[in-house]
N, C-alpha and C positions, 0 to 999 in steps of 0.2 A: 712515053713510058714514065710511070711514076715509080719512085724508089724511096724507101725509108732510109734516112741518114741519121747518124748519131750527132748529138750536140753535147759537148762536155763543157760545163761552165764552172770556172774556179775563181775564187777571190784572189786578186793580185793588187796589193797596195790598197788604194782607196776605191778601186773599181773592180770590175769583173772582166775576165777574158773568156771568150767562147770559141771552141775549136770543133771543127768537123773532121775527124781523123780519116774518114774514107777518101776525102779529096784534098786534105791538108790545106784547108781554108780556115782562117781565124778572123775574129773581130773582137771588139771590146765595148764596154759601156759602163755607165755609173751605177747601174743596178743590174740584177740578173735579167730582168725583162728587157732592158735596153741592150744588153750584150746579146741575148738570144735574137732579138729583132734585127740588130745590126748584122749578126751572122746570117740570118735568113736573106737579108739584102745582099750581102757579099756572095752568098751561094747563088742567088739569082743572077747576079752580074757574071759570076764565073761561068755558069752554064750557058748564058747568052753569048759570051765572047770567046770562050775557049774552043779550040778546034775539037772535032770529034775524036781525033787521035789522042789529044791531051786528056780529055775526059775519060776515054777508055783506059788509057794508061794508068791514071790515078785510081779509077774504080777497080781495075784488075789487081792492083797492089793491095787493095783492101780485102780481098777474098781469102 
């Protein structure tokens, strides 16, 4: 199943923080692009390693 998720990127100090609020996963980077790419990697790892129950619980809270 494919799902569209939100990425919120904000400047913080000398870098950027990226957050996906639907599953409460965040990452950071030196540039907007780095932060977005690192968030994509963190989300991939989350979906590969989290249990189905954990994923469902987080996504259910986003509705």
